[in-house]
PyMOL Python script that loads the backbone (N, CA, C, O; Angstrom):
from pymol import cmd

cmd.read_pdbstr("""\
ATOM      1  N   UNK A   1     -24.511  12.467 -19.514  1.00  0.00           N
ATOM      2  CA  UNK A   1     -23.160  12.352 -20.018  1.00  0.00           C
ATOM      3  C   UNK A   1     -22.712  10.897 -19.875  1.00  0.00           C
ATOM      4  O   UNK A   1     -22.779  10.338 -18.780  1.00  0.00           O
ATOM      5  N   UNK A   2     -22.257  10.278 -20.966  1.00  0.00           N
ATOM      6  CA  UNK A   2     -21.846   8.875 -20.888  1.00  0.00           C
ATOM      7  C   UNK A   2     -20.593   8.716 -20.033  1.00  0.00           C
ATOM      8  O   UNK A   2     -19.711   9.575 -20.004  1.00  0.00           O
ATOM      9  N   UNK A   3     -20.554   7.594 -19.347  1.00  0.00           N
ATOM     10  CA  UNK A   3     -19.419   7.318 -18.472  1.00  0.00           C
ATOM     11  C   UNK A   3     -18.214   6.904 -19.315  1.00  0.00           C
ATOM     12  O   UNK A   3     -18.331   6.054 -20.198  1.00  0.00           O
ATOM     13  N   UNK A   4     -17.085   7.492 -19.046  1.00  0.00           N
ATOM     14  CA  UNK A   4     -15.865   7.197 -19.787  1.00  0.00           C
ATOM     15  C   UNK A   4     -15.346   5.818 -19.398  1.00  0.00           C
ATOM     16  O   UNK A   4     -15.287   5.483 -18.216  1.00  0.00           O
ATOM     17  N   UNK A   5     -14.973   5.027 -20.388  1.00  0.00           N
ATOM     18  CA  UNK A   5     -14.375   3.727 -20.072  1.00  0.00           C
ATOM     19  C   UNK A   5     -12.855   3.901 -20.043  1.00  0.00           C
ATOM     20  O   UNK A   5     -12.271   4.617 -20.857  1.00  0.00           O
ATOM     21  N   UNK A   6     -12.255   3.236 -19.098  1.00  0.00           N
ATOM     22  CA  UNK A   6     -10.821   3.385 -18.903  1.00  0.00           C
ATOM     23  C   UNK A   6     -10.085   2.161 -19.417  1.00  0.00           C
ATOM     24  O   UNK A   6     -10.571   1.035 -19.319  1.00  0.00           O
ATOM     25  N   UNK A   7      -8.909   2.403 -19.965  1.00  0.00           N
ATOM     26  CA  UNK A   7      -8.070   1.319 -20.476  1.00  0.00           C
ATOM     27  C   UNK A   7      -7.417   0.591 -19.309  1.00  0.00           C
ATOM     28  O   UNK A   7      -7.251   1.147 -18.223  1.00  0.00           O
ATOM     29  N   UNK A   8      -7.055  -0.646 -19.551  1.00  0.00           N
ATOM     30  CA  UNK A   8      -6.366  -1.431 -18.527  1.00  0.00           C
ATOM     31  C   UNK A   8      -4.865  -1.159 -18.621  1.00  0.00           C
ATOM     32  O   UNK A   8      -4.299  -1.140 -19.714  1.00  0.00           O
ATOM     33  N   UNK A   9      -4.231  -0.952 -17.480  1.00  0.00           N
ATOM     34  CA  UNK A   9      -2.786  -0.718 -17.446  1.00  0.00           C
ATOM     35  C   UNK A   9      -2.087  -2.034 -17.758  1.00  0.00           C
ATOM     36  O   UNK A   9      -2.350  -3.042 -17.101  1.00  0.00           O
ATOM     37  N   UNK A  10      -1.196  -2.039 -18.755  1.00  0.00           N
ATOM     38  CA  UNK A  10      -0.526  -3.298 -19.115  1.00  0.00           C
ATOM     39  C   UNK A  10       0.500  -3.723 -18.071  1.00  0.00           C
ATOM     40  O   UNK A  10       0.924  -2.926 -17.234  1.00  0.00           O
ATOM     41  N   UNK A  11       0.885  -4.976 -18.133  1.00  0.00           N
ATOM     42  CA  UNK A  11       1.964  -5.495 -17.284  1.00  0.00           C
ATOM     43  C   UNK A  11       3.280  -5.139 -17.967  1.00  0.00           C
ATOM     44  O   UNK A  11       3.400  -5.228 -19.189  1.00  0.00           O
ATOM     45  N   UNK A  12       4.249  -4.741 -17.179  1.00  0.00           N
ATOM     46  CA  UNK A  12       5.537  -4.345 -17.730  1.00  0.00           C
ATOM     47  C   UNK A  12       6.607  -5.354 -17.337  1.00  0.00           C
ATOM     48  O   UNK A  12       6.575  -5.918 -16.243  1.00  0.00           O
ATOM     49  N   UNK A  13       7.550  -5.573 -18.241  1.00  0.00           N
ATOM     50  CA  UNK A  13       8.632  -6.524 -17.970  1.00  0.00           C
ATOM     51  C   UNK A  13       9.682  -5.927 -17.048  1.00  0.00           C
ATOM     52  O   UNK A  13      10.312  -6.637 -16.265  1.00  0.00           O
ATOM     53  N   UNK A  14       9.865  -4.611 -17.147  1.00  0.00           N
ATOM     54  CA  UNK A  14      10.885  -3.956 -16.327  1.00  0.00           C
ATOM     55  C   UNK A  14      10.565  -2.463 -16.200  1.00  0.00           C
ATOM     56  O   UNK A  14       9.624  -1.951 -16.806  1.00  0.00           O
ATOM     57  N   UNK A  15      11.367  -1.802 -15.405  1.00  0.00           N
ATOM     58  CA  UNK A  15      11.157  -0.381 -15.135  1.00  0.00           C
ATOM     59  C   UNK A  15      11.288   0.451 -16.411  1.00  0.00           C
ATOM     60  O   UNK A  15      10.503   1.374 -16.631  1.00  0.00           O
ATOM     61  N   UNK A  16      12.267   0.133 -17.248  1.00  0.00           N
ATOM     62  CA  UNK A  16      12.505   0.912 -18.464  1.00  0.00           C
ATOM     63  C   UNK A  16      11.296   0.854 -19.401  1.00  0.00           C
ATOM     64  O   UNK A  16      10.912   1.861 -19.995  1.00  0.00           O
ATOM     65  N   UNK A  17      10.705  -0.328 -19.525  1.00  0.00           N
ATOM     66  CA  UNK A  17       9.520  -0.481 -20.366  1.00  0.00           C
ATOM     67  C   UNK A  17       8.356   0.351 -19.823  1.00  0.00           C
ATOM     68  O   UNK A  17       7.633   0.998 -20.582  1.00  0.00           O
ATOM     69  N   UNK A  18       8.188   0.324 -18.506  1.00  0.00           N
ATOM     70  CA  UNK A  18       7.120   1.104 -17.884  1.00  0.00           C
ATOM     71  C   UNK A  18       7.367   2.600 -18.071  1.00  0.00           C
ATOM     72  O   UNK A  18       6.444   3.355 -18.376  1.00  0.00           O
ATOM     73  N   UNK A  19       8.601   3.017 -17.889  1.00  0.00           N
ATOM     74  CA  UNK A  19       8.953   4.432 -18.049  1.00  0.00           C
ATOM     75  C   UNK A  19       8.660   4.904 -19.474  1.00  0.00           C
ATOM     76  O   UNK A  19       8.087   5.976 -19.668  1.00  0.00           O
ATOM     77  N   UNK A  20       9.048   4.115 -20.458  1.00  0.00           N
ATOM     78  CA  UNK A  20       8.796   4.471 -21.857  1.00  0.00           C
ATOM     79  C   UNK A  20       7.301   4.569 -22.141  1.00  0.00           C
ATOM     80  O   UNK A  20       6.849   5.468 -22.851  1.00  0.00           O
ATOM     81  N   UNK A  21       6.545   3.640 -21.580  1.00  0.00           N
ATOM     82  CA  UNK A  21       5.099   3.637 -21.774  1.00  0.00           C
ATOM     83  C   UNK A  21       4.479   4.926 -21.252  1.00  0.00           C
ATOM     84  O   UNK A  21       3.708   5.576 -21.958  1.00  0.00           O
ATOM     85  N   UNK A  22       4.814   5.301 -20.014  1.00  0.00           N
ATOM     86  CA  UNK A  22       4.172   6.471 -19.407  1.00  0.00           C
ATOM     87  C   UNK A  22       4.651   7.786 -20.009  1.00  0.00           C
ATOM     88  O   UNK A  22       3.998   8.815 -19.835  1.00  0.00           O
ATOM     89  N   UNK A  23       5.771   7.771 -20.708  1.00  0.00           N
ATOM     90  CA  UNK A  23       6.214   8.983 -21.391  1.00  0.00           C
ATOM     91  C   UNK A  23       5.356   9.272 -22.622  1.00  0.00           C
ATOM     92  O   UNK A  23       5.313  10.401 -23.111  1.00  0.00           O
ATOM     93  N   UNK A  24       4.676   8.239 -23.112  1.00  0.00           N
ATOM     94  CA  UNK A  24       3.869   8.417 -24.322  1.00  0.00           C
ATOM     95  C   UNK A  24       2.372   8.221 -24.086  1.00  0.00           C
ATOM     96  O   UNK A  24       1.591   8.297 -25.034  1.00  0.00           O
ATOM     97  N   UNK A  25       1.956   7.969 -22.845  1.00  0.00           N
ATOM     98  CA  UNK A  25       0.547   7.744 -22.530  1.00  0.00           C
ATOM     99  C   UNK A  25       0.117   8.650 -21.377  1.00  0.00           C
ATOM    100  O   UNK A  25       0.937   9.087 -20.570  1.00  0.00           O
ATOM    101  N   UNK A  26      -1.181   8.918 -21.322  1.00  0.00           N
ATOM    102  CA  UNK A  26      -1.730   9.783 -20.287  1.00  0.00           C
ATOM    103  C   UNK A  26      -2.387   8.930 -19.204  1.00  0.00           C
ATOM    104  O   UNK A  26      -3.240   8.093 -19.499  1.00  0.00           O
ATOM    105  N   UNK A  27      -1.993   9.140 -17.967  1.00  0.00           N
ATOM    106  CA  UNK A  27      -2.513   8.366 -16.844  1.00  0.00           C
ATOM    107  C   UNK A  27      -4.027   8.504 -16.706  1.00  0.00           C
ATOM    108  O   UNK A  27      -4.694   7.574 -16.253  1.00  0.00           O
ATOM    109  N   UNK A  28      -4.567   9.644 -17.088  1.00  0.00           N
ATOM    110  CA  UNK A  28      -6.014   9.856 -16.951  1.00  0.00           C
ATOM    111  C   UNK A  28      -6.824   8.989 -17.916  1.00  0.00           C
ATOM    112  O   UNK A  28      -8.042   8.892 -17.769  1.00  0.00           O
ATOM    113  N   UNK A  29      -6.182   8.359 -18.893  1.00  0.00           N
ATOM    114  CA  UNK A  29      -6.869   7.396 -19.759  1.00  0.00           C
ATOM    115  C   UNK A  29      -7.014   6.040 -19.073  1.00  0.00           C
ATOM    116  O   UNK A  29      -7.747   5.175 -19.552  1.00  0.00           O
ATOM    117  N   UNK A  30      -6.320   5.856 -17.960  1.00  0.00           N
ATOM    118  CA  UNK A  30      -6.273   4.560 -17.283  1.00  0.00           C
ATOM    119  C   UNK A  30      -6.882   4.577 -15.883  1.00  0.00           C
ATOM    120  O   UNK A  30      -7.295   3.536 -15.372  1.00  0.00           O
ATOM    121  N   UNK A  31      -6.937   5.748 -15.265  1.00  0.00           N
ATOM    122  CA  UNK A  31      -7.434   5.852 -13.892  1.00  0.00           C
ATOM    123  C   UNK A  31      -8.453   6.977 -13.802  1.00  0.00           C
ATOM    124  O   UNK A  31      -8.246   8.064 -14.342  1.00  0.00           O
ATOM    125  N   UNK A  32      -9.560   6.703 -13.112  1.00  0.00           N
ATOM    126  CA  UNK A  32     -10.605   7.708 -12.897  1.00  0.00           C
ATOM    127  C   UNK A  32     -10.264   8.501 -11.638  1.00  0.00           C
ATOM    128  O   UNK A  32     -10.450   8.018 -10.521  1.00  0.00           O
ATOM    129  N   UNK A  33      -9.769   9.708 -11.824  1.00  0.00           N
ATOM    130  CA  UNK A  33      -9.371  10.534 -10.687  1.00  0.00           C
ATOM    131  C   UNK A  33     -10.565  11.199 -10.007  1.00  0.00           C
ATOM    132  O   UNK A  33     -10.422  11.770  -8.926  1.00  0.00           O
ATOM    133  N   UNK A  34     -11.732  11.130 -10.627  1.00  0.00           N
ATOM    134  CA  UNK A  34     -12.932  11.699 -10.019  1.00  0.00           C
ATOM    135  C   UNK A  34     -13.589  10.747  -9.032  1.00  0.00           C
ATOM    136  O   UNK A  34     -14.416  11.165  -8.220  1.00  0.00           O
ATOM    137  N   UNK A  35     -13.233   9.485  -9.095  1.00  0.00           N
ATOM    138  CA  UNK A  35     -13.813   8.486  -8.198  1.00  0.00           C
ATOM    139  C   UNK A  35     -12.984   8.419  -6.920  1.00  0.00           C
ATOM    140  O   UNK A  35     -11.758   8.318  -6.965  1.00  0.00           O
ATOM    141  N   UNK A  36     -13.673   8.476  -5.781  1.00  0.00           N
ATOM    142  CA  UNK A  36     -12.970   8.395  -4.498  1.00  0.00           C
ATOM    143  C   UNK A  36     -12.487   6.976  -4.267  1.00  0.00           C
ATOM    144  O   UNK A  36     -13.221   6.021  -4.523  1.00  0.00           O
ATOM    145  N   UNK A  37     -11.265   6.826  -3.789  1.00  0.00           N
ATOM    146  CA  UNK A  37     -10.790   5.475  -3.469  1.00  0.00           C
ATOM    147  C   UNK A  37     -11.537   4.921  -2.264  1.00  0.00           C
ATOM    148  O   UNK A  37     -12.008   5.673  -1.411  1.00  0.00           O
ATOM    149  N   UNK A  38     -11.640   3.611  -2.206  1.00  0.00           N
ATOM    150  CA  UNK A  38     -12.280   2.974  -1.059  1.00  0.00           C
ATOM    151  C   UNK A  38     -11.397   3.145   0.162  1.00  0.00           C
ATOM    152  O   UNK A  38     -10.181   2.969   0.094  1.00  0.00           O
ATOM    153  N   UNK A  39     -12.010   3.483   1.257  1.00  0.00           N
ATOM    154  CA  UNK A  39     -11.284   3.574   2.518  1.00  0.00           C
ATOM    155  C   UNK A  39     -11.399   2.239   3.229  1.00  0.00           C
ATOM    156  O   UNK A  39     -12.483   1.667   3.339  1.00  0.00           O
ATOM    157  N   UNK A  40     -10.281   1.761   3.701  1.00  0.00           N
ATOM    158  CA  UNK A  40     -10.271   0.487   4.402  1.00  0.00           C
ATOM    159  C   UNK A  40      -9.987   0.761   5.869  1.00  0.00           C
ATOM    160  O   UNK A  40      -8.963   1.347   6.219  1.00  0.00           O
ATOM    161  N   UNK A  41     -10.898   0.335   6.710  1.00  0.00           N
ATOM    162  CA  UNK A  41     -10.745   0.523   8.141  1.00  0.00           C
ATOM    163  C   UNK A  41     -10.683  -0.836   8.813  1.00  0.00           C
ATOM    164  O   UNK A  41     -11.342  -1.787   8.393  1.00  0.00           O
ATOM    165  N   UNK A  42      -9.891  -0.909   9.848  1.00  0.00           N
ATOM    166  CA  UNK A  42      -9.822  -2.148  10.620  1.00  0.00           C
ATOM    167  C   UNK A  42     -11.136  -2.329  11.365  1.00  0.00           C
ATOM    168  O   UNK A  42     -11.652  -1.397  11.981  1.00  0.00           O
ATOM    169  N   UNK A  43     -11.664  -3.535  11.297  1.00  0.00           N
ATOM    170  CA  UNK A  43     -12.922  -3.827  11.977  1.00  0.00           C
ATOM    171  C   UNK A  43     -12.696  -4.936  12.987  1.00  0.00           C
ATOM    172  O   UNK A  43     -11.838  -5.802  12.815  1.00  0.00           O
ATOM    173  N   UNK A  44     -13.474  -4.886  14.019  1.00  0.00           N
ATOM    174  CA  UNK A  44     -13.470  -5.947  15.031  1.00  0.00           C
ATOM    175  C   UNK A  44     -12.079  -6.233  15.604  1.00  0.00           C
ATOM    176  O   UNK A  44     -11.673  -7.389  15.729  1.00  0.00           O
ATOM    177  N   UNK A  45     -11.374  -5.188  15.942  1.00  0.00           N
ATOM    178  CA  UNK A  45     -10.075  -5.374  16.586  1.00  0.00           C
ATOM    179  C   UNK A  45     -10.340  -5.653  18.055  1.00  0.00           C
ATOM    180  O   UNK A  45     -10.547  -4.733  18.847  1.00  0.00           O
ATOM    181  N   UNK A  46     -10.332  -6.922  18.407  1.00  0.00           N
ATOM    182  CA  UNK A  46     -10.740  -7.320  19.752  1.00  0.00           C
ATOM    183  C   UNK A  46      -9.578  -7.664  20.665  1.00  0.00           C
ATOM    184  O   UNK A  46      -9.704  -7.567  21.886  1.00  0.00           O
ATOM    185  N   UNK A  47      -8.476  -8.054  20.109  1.00  0.00           N
ATOM    186  CA  UNK A  47      -7.347  -8.503  20.921  1.00  0.00           C
ATOM    187  C   UNK A  47      -6.211  -7.493  20.850  1.00  0.00           C
ATOM    188  O   UNK A  47      -5.978  -6.863  19.818  1.00  0.00           O
ATOM    189  N   UNK A  48      -5.526  -7.357  21.949  1.00  0.00           N
ATOM    190  CA  UNK A  48      -4.368  -6.474  22.024  1.00  0.00           C
ATOM    191  C   UNK A  48      -3.144  -7.340  22.271  1.00  0.00           C
ATOM    192  O   UNK A  48      -3.165  -8.237  23.113  1.00  0.00           O
ATOM    193  N   UNK A  49      -2.078  -7.065  21.532  1.00  0.00           N
ATOM    194  CA  UNK A  49      -0.820  -7.771  21.716  1.00  0.00           C
ATOM    195  C   UNK A  49       0.233  -6.736  22.093  1.00  0.00           C
ATOM    196  O   UNK A  49       0.433  -5.753  21.379  1.00  0.00           O
ATOM    197  N   UNK A  50       0.893  -6.961  23.201  1.00  0.00           N
ATOM    198  CA  UNK A  50       1.965  -6.055  23.627  1.00  0.00           C
ATOM    199  C   UNK A  50       3.277  -6.570  23.041  1.00  0.00           C
ATOM    200  O   UNK A  50       3.641  -7.730  23.232  1.00  0.00           O
ATOM    201  N   UNK A  51       3.967  -5.709  22.341  1.00  0.00           N
ATOM    202  CA  UNK A  51       5.258  -6.069  21.750  1.00  0.00           C
ATOM    203  C   UNK A  51       6.295  -5.111  22.310  1.00  0.00           C
ATOM    204  O   UNK A  51       6.108  -3.895  22.292  1.00  0.00           O
ATOM    205  N   UNK A  52       7.375  -5.663  22.800  1.00  0.00           N
ATOM    206  CA  UNK A  52       8.442  -4.829  23.357  1.00  0.00           C
ATOM    207  C   UNK A  52       9.537  -4.630  22.308  1.00  0.00           C
ATOM    208  O   UNK A  52      10.000  -5.578  21.674  1.00  0.00           O
ATOM    209  N   UNK A  53       9.935  -3.368  22.148  1.00  0.00           N
ATOM    210  CA  UNK A  53      11.018  -3.014  21.239  1.00  0.00           C
ATOM    211  C   UNK A  53      12.102  -2.317  22.040  1.00  0.00           C
ATOM    212  O   UNK A  53      11.832  -1.688  23.063  1.00  0.00           O
ATOM    213  N   UNK A  54      13.321  -2.434  21.564  1.00  0.00           N
ATOM    214  CA  UNK A  54      14.389  -1.658  22.193  1.00  0.00           C
ATOM    215  C   UNK A  54      14.127  -0.181  21.893  1.00  0.00           C
ATOM    216  O   UNK A  54      13.390   0.152  20.965  1.00  0.00           O
ATOM    217  N   UNK A  55      14.728   0.684  22.675  1.00  0.00           N
ATOM    218  CA  UNK A  55      14.555   2.125  22.479  1.00  0.00           C
ATOM    219  C   UNK A  55      14.996   2.514  21.072  1.00  0.00           C
ATOM    220  O   UNK A  55      14.344   3.325  20.412  1.00  0.00           O
ATOM    221  N   UNK A  56      16.091   1.939  20.621  1.00  0.00           N
ATOM    222  CA  UNK A  56      16.628   2.254  19.290  1.00  0.00           C
ATOM    223  C   UNK A  56      15.659   1.788  18.196  1.00  0.00           C
ATOM    224  O   UNK A  56      15.359   2.539  17.268  1.00  0.00           O
ATOM    225  N   UNK A  57      15.172   0.549  18.309  1.00  0.00           N
ATOM    226  CA  UNK A  57      14.251   0.030  17.297  1.00  0.00           C
ATOM    227  C   UNK A  57      12.947   0.821  17.260  1.00  0.00           C
ATOM    228  O   UNK A  57      12.419   1.100  16.183  1.00  0.00           O
ATOM    229  N   UNK A  58      12.429   1.179  18.423  1.00  0.00           N
ATOM    230  CA  UNK A  58      11.193   1.955  18.467  1.00  0.00           C
ATOM    231  C   UNK A  58      11.402   3.338  17.842  1.00  0.00           C
ATOM    232  O   UNK A  58      10.521   3.845  17.148  1.00  0.00           O
ATOM    233  N   UNK A  59      12.542   3.933  18.083  1.00  0.00           N
ATOM    234  CA  UNK A  59      12.848   5.234  17.474  1.00  0.00           C
ATOM    235  C   UNK A  59      12.907   5.102  15.954  1.00  0.00           C
ATOM    236  O   UNK A  59      12.424   5.972  15.230  1.00  0.00           O
ATOM    237  N   UNK A  60      13.497   4.015  15.479  1.00  0.00           N
ATOM    238  CA  UNK A  60      13.569   3.776  14.028  1.00  0.00           C
ATOM    239  C   UNK A  60      12.170   3.606  13.443  1.00  0.00           C
ATOM    240  O   UNK A  60      11.858   4.166  12.392  1.00  0.00           O
ATOM    241  N   UNK A  61      11.329   2.832  14.126  1.00  0.00           N
ATOM    242  CA  UNK A  61       9.955   2.630  13.659  1.00  0.00           C
ATOM    243  C   UNK A  61       9.183   3.948  13.637  1.00  0.00           C
ATOM    244  O   UNK A  61       8.458   4.234  12.684  1.00  0.00           O
ATOM    245  N   UNK A  62       9.342   4.745  14.686  1.00  0.00           N
ATOM    246  CA  UNK A  62       8.647   6.042  14.742  1.00  0.00           C
ATOM    247  C   UNK A  62       9.099   6.963  13.612  1.00  0.00           C
ATOM    248  O   UNK A  62       8.290   7.683  13.027  1.00  0.00           O
ATOM    249  N   UNK A  63      10.385   6.935  13.312  1.00  0.00           N
ATOM    250  CA  UNK A  63      10.923   7.790  12.249  1.00  0.00           C
ATOM    251  C   UNK A  63      10.337   7.393  10.893  1.00  0.00           C
ATOM    252  O   UNK A  63       9.917   8.250  10.116  1.00  0.00           O
ATOM    253  N   UNK A  64      10.312   6.090  10.617  1.00  0.00           N
ATOM    254  CA  UNK A  64       9.765   5.614   9.345  1.00  0.00           C
ATOM    255  C   UNK A  64       8.275   5.925   9.261  1.00  0.00           C
ATOM    256  O   UNK A  64       7.791   6.377   8.224  1.00  0.00           O
ATOM    257  N   UNK A  65       7.546   5.683  10.351  1.00  0.00           N
ATOM    258  CA  UNK A  65       6.105   5.959  10.371  1.00  0.00           C
ATOM    259  C   UNK A  65       5.844   7.444  10.136  1.00  0.00           C
ATOM    260  O   UNK A  65       4.923   7.802   9.402  1.00  0.00           O
ATOM    261  N   UNK A  66       6.640   8.304  10.748  1.00  0.00           N
ATOM    262  CA  UNK A  66       6.469   9.752  10.575  1.00  0.00           C
ATOM    263  C   UNK A  66       6.729  10.163   9.129  1.00  0.00           C
ATOM    264  O   UNK A  66       6.042  11.035   8.596  1.00  0.00           O
ATOM    265  N   UNK A  67       7.722   9.536   8.492  1.00  0.00           N
ATOM    266  CA  UNK A  67       8.009   9.839   7.086  1.00  0.00           C
ATOM    267  C   UNK A  67       6.820   9.480   6.203  1.00  0.00           C
ATOM    268  O   UNK A  67       6.581  10.117   5.177  1.00  0.00           O
ATOM    269  N   UNK A  68       6.087   8.464   6.609  1.00  0.00           N
ATOM    270  CA  UNK A  68       4.911   8.037   5.850  1.00  0.00           C
ATOM    271  C   UNK A  68       3.630   8.695   6.367  1.00  0.00           C
ATOM    272  O   UNK A  68       2.525   8.367   5.936  1.00  0.00           O
ATOM    273  N   UNK A  69       3.812   9.638   7.306  1.00  0.00           N
ATOM    274  CA  UNK A  69       2.697  10.383   7.901  1.00  0.00           C
ATOM    275  C   UNK A  69       1.667   9.448   8.534  1.00  0.00           C
ATOM    276  O   UNK A  69       0.463   9.597   8.329  1.00  0.00           O
ATOM    277  N   UNK A  70       2.165   8.487   9.302  1.00  0.00           N
ATOM    278  CA  UNK A  70       1.328   7.520  10.011  1.00  0.00           C
ATOM    279  C   UNK A  70       1.759   7.477  11.461  1.00  0.00           C
ATOM    280  O   UNK A  70       2.895   7.823  11.787  1.00  0.00           O
ATOM    281  N   UNK A  71       0.873   7.062  12.319  1.00  0.00           N
ATOM    282  CA  UNK A  71       1.238   6.793  13.698  1.00  0.00           C
ATOM    283  C   UNK A  71       2.016   5.482  13.745  1.00  0.00           C
ATOM    284  O   UNK A  71       1.899   4.653  12.842  1.00  0.00           O
ATOM    285  N   UNK A  72       2.802   5.297  14.785  1.00  0.00           N
ATOM    286  CA  UNK A  72       3.640   4.100  14.847  1.00  0.00           C
ATOM    287  C   UNK A  72       2.802   2.830  14.978  1.00  0.00           C
ATOM    288  O   UNK A  72       3.146   1.813  14.376  1.00  0.00           O
ATOM    289  N   UNK A  73       1.710   2.860  15.748  1.00  0.00           N
ATOM    290  CA  UNK A  73       0.889   1.655  15.921  1.00  0.00           C
ATOM    291  C   UNK A  73       0.200   1.235  14.619  1.00  0.00           C
ATOM    292  O   UNK A  73       0.295   0.066  14.244  1.00  0.00           O
ATOM    293  N   UNK A  74      -0.492   2.144  13.913  1.00  0.00           N
ATOM    294  CA  UNK A  74      -1.084   1.737  12.629  1.00  0.00           C
ATOM    295  C   UNK A  74      -0.027   1.295  11.617  1.00  0.00           C
ATOM    296  O   UNK A  74      -0.265   0.391  10.816  1.00  0.00           O
ATOM    297  N   UNK A  75       1.143   1.938  11.660  1.00  0.00           N
ATOM    298  CA  UNK A  75       2.229   1.566  10.752  1.00  0.00           C
ATOM    299  C   UNK A  75       2.681   0.129  11.009  1.00  0.00           C
ATOM    300  O   UNK A  75       2.831  -0.650  10.068  1.00  0.00           O
ATOM    301  N   UNK A  76       2.898  -0.227  12.277  1.00  0.00           N
ATOM    302  CA  UNK A  76       3.326  -1.587  12.619  1.00  0.00           C
ATOM    303  C   UNK A  76       2.232  -2.584  12.239  1.00  0.00           C
ATOM    304  O   UNK A  76       2.527  -3.647  11.693  1.00  0.00           O
ATOM    305  N   UNK A  77       0.974  -2.248  12.523  1.00  0.00           N
ATOM    306  CA  UNK A  77      -0.141  -3.140  12.166  1.00  0.00           C
ATOM    307  C   UNK A  77      -0.173  -3.371  10.659  1.00  0.00           C
ATOM    308  O   UNK A  77      -0.336  -4.505  10.209  1.00  0.00           O
ATOM    309  N   UNK A  78      -0.019  -2.294   9.871  1.00  0.00           N
ATOM    310  CA  UNK A  78      -0.033  -2.404   8.414  1.00  0.00           C
ATOM    311  C   UNK A  78       1.091  -3.317   7.936  1.00  0.00           C
ATOM    312  O   UNK A  78       0.872  -4.182   7.089  1.00  0.00           O
ATOM    313  N   UNK A  79       2.290  -3.125   8.476  1.00  0.00           N
ATOM    314  CA  UNK A  79       3.431  -3.942   8.054  1.00  0.00           C
ATOM    315  C   UNK A  79       3.239  -5.408   8.426  1.00  0.00           C
ATOM    316  O   UNK A  79       3.617  -6.295   7.660  1.00  0.00           O
ATOM    317  N   UNK A  80       2.661  -5.667   9.583  1.00  0.00           N
ATOM    318  CA  UNK A  80       2.403  -7.054   9.991  1.00  0.00           C
ATOM    319  C   UNK A  80       1.375  -7.701   9.062  1.00  0.00           C
ATOM    320  O   UNK A  80       1.537  -8.857   8.670  1.00  0.00           O
ATOM    321  N   UNK A  81       0.317  -6.963   8.709  1.00  0.00           N
ATOM    322  CA  UNK A  81      -0.686  -7.505   7.798  1.00  0.00           C
ATOM    323  C   UNK A  81      -0.105  -7.748   6.407  1.00  0.00           C
ATOM    324  O   UNK A  81      -0.435  -8.746   5.766  1.00  0.00           O
ATOM    325  N   UNK A  82       0.757  -6.845   5.936  1.00  0.00           N
ATOM    326  CA  UNK A  82       1.429  -7.047   4.650  1.00  0.00           C
ATOM    327  C   UNK A  82       2.310  -8.291   4.700  1.00  0.00           C
ATOM    328  O   UNK A  82       2.357  -9.060   3.740  1.00  0.00           O
ATOM    329  N   UNK A  83       3.006  -8.489   5.817  1.00  0.00           N
ATOM    330  CA  UNK A  83       3.844  -9.670   5.992  1.00  0.00           C
ATOM    331  C   UNK A  83       2.996 -10.939   5.929  1.00  0.00           C
ATOM    332  O   UNK A  83       3.357 -11.896   5.243  1.00  0.00           O
ATOM    333  N   UNK A  84       1.870 -10.947   6.643  1.00  0.00           N
ATOM    334  CA  UNK A  84       0.996 -12.123   6.644  1.00  0.00           C
ATOM    335  C   UNK A  84       0.452 -12.418   5.246  1.00  0.00           C
ATOM    336  O   UNK A  84       0.399 -13.574   4.827  1.00  0.00           O
ATOM    337  N   UNK A  85       0.050 -11.366   4.527  1.00  0.00           N
ATOM    338  CA  UNK A  85      -0.446 -11.555   3.162  1.00  0.00           C
ATOM    339  C   UNK A  85       0.628 -12.144   2.264  1.00  0.00           C
ATOM    340  O   UNK A  85       0.356 -13.062   1.491  1.00  0.00           O
ATOM    341  N   UNK A  86       1.847 -11.623   2.358  1.00  0.00           N
ATOM    342  CA  UNK A  86       2.922 -12.129   1.501  1.00  0.00           C
ATOM    343  C   UNK A  86       3.244 -13.581   1.828  1.00  0.00           C
ATOM    344  O   UNK A  86       3.542 -14.368   0.930  1.00  0.00           O
ATOM    345  N   UNK A  87       3.187 -13.940   3.106  1.00  0.00           N
ATOM    346  CA  UNK A  87       3.423 -15.336   3.502  1.00  0.00           C
ATOM    347  C   UNK A  87       2.330 -16.247   2.961  1.00  0.00           C
ATOM    348  O   UNK A  87       2.605 -17.349   2.486  1.00  0.00           O
ATOM    349  N   UNK A  88       1.084 -15.778   3.039  1.00  0.00           N
ATOM    350  CA  UNK A  88      -0.027 -16.587   2.527  1.00  0.00           C
ATOM    351  C   UNK A  88       0.074 -16.763   1.021  1.00  0.00           C
ATOM    352  O   UNK A  88      -0.202 -17.843   0.499  1.00  0.00           O
ATOM    353  N   UNK A  89       0.467 -15.706   0.320  1.00  0.00           N
ATOM    354  CA  UNK A  89       0.600 -15.794  -1.134  1.00  0.00           C
ATOM    355  C   UNK A  89       1.709 -16.753  -1.531  1.00  0.00           C
ATOM    356  O   UNK A  89       1.590 -17.472  -2.523  1.00  0.00           O
ATOM    357  N   UNK A  90       2.782 -16.763  -0.760  1.00  0.00           N
ATOM    358  CA  UNK A  90       3.885 -17.672  -1.083  1.00  0.00           C
ATOM    359  C   UNK A  90       3.672 -19.050  -0.470  1.00  0.00           C
ATOM    360  O   UNK A  90       4.512 -19.937  -0.619  1.00  0.00           O
ATOM    361  N   UNK A  91       2.542 -19.230   0.221  1.00  0.00           N
ATOM    362  CA  UNK A  91       2.136 -20.513   0.816  1.00  0.00           C
ATOM    363  C   UNK A  91       3.160 -21.057   1.793  1.00  0.00           C
ATOM    364  O   UNK A  91       3.406 -22.262   1.852  1.00  0.00           O
ATOM    365  N   UNK A  92       3.753 -20.155   2.555  1.00  0.00           N
ATOM    366  CA  UNK A  92       4.716 -20.575   3.570  1.00  0.00           C
ATOM    367  C   UNK A  92       4.069 -20.733   4.930  1.00  0.00           C
ATOM    368  O   UNK A  92       4.719 -21.171   5.880  1.00  0.00           O
ATOM    369  N   UNK A  93       2.804 -20.382   5.036  1.00  0.00           N
ATOM    370  CA  UNK A  93       2.109 -20.551   6.325  1.00  0.00           C
ATOM    371  C   UNK A  93       1.411 -21.888   6.312  1.00  0.00           C
ATOM    372  O   UNK A  93       0.759 -22.254   7.290  1.00  0.00           O
TER     373      UNK A  93
END
""", "prot")
cmd.dss("prot")
cmd.show_as("cartoon", "prot")
cmd.util.cbc("prot")
cmd.orient("prot")
C-alpha cells in the first residue's frame, strides 16, 4: 500500500483565517494520526537546584500542573526550558 503524502499546514494571518480554513478542510489530510509522536525524555539530569516558593505560589503551581495532568516538578522544568528557548530565540541571552 503506497504511503499517503500529507499536505503542509499553511501559515495563518489571524485566528479567523485559521478558523475558516479548518471549517472547509480535513485535518487528516495534513497530519498522520497513525504515526506515534516522538517522546522526549530528559537525559543526563545531573544537577539539582532547590527553589523555594511561598506556600501560596506553590499551591498555584500545583493547581496549574494538575490541570495539565503533570507533576509540579516536571511542569516547572518544562516552563523553565520554554522560557530559556524563548529567550534564546529573541537573542536576549
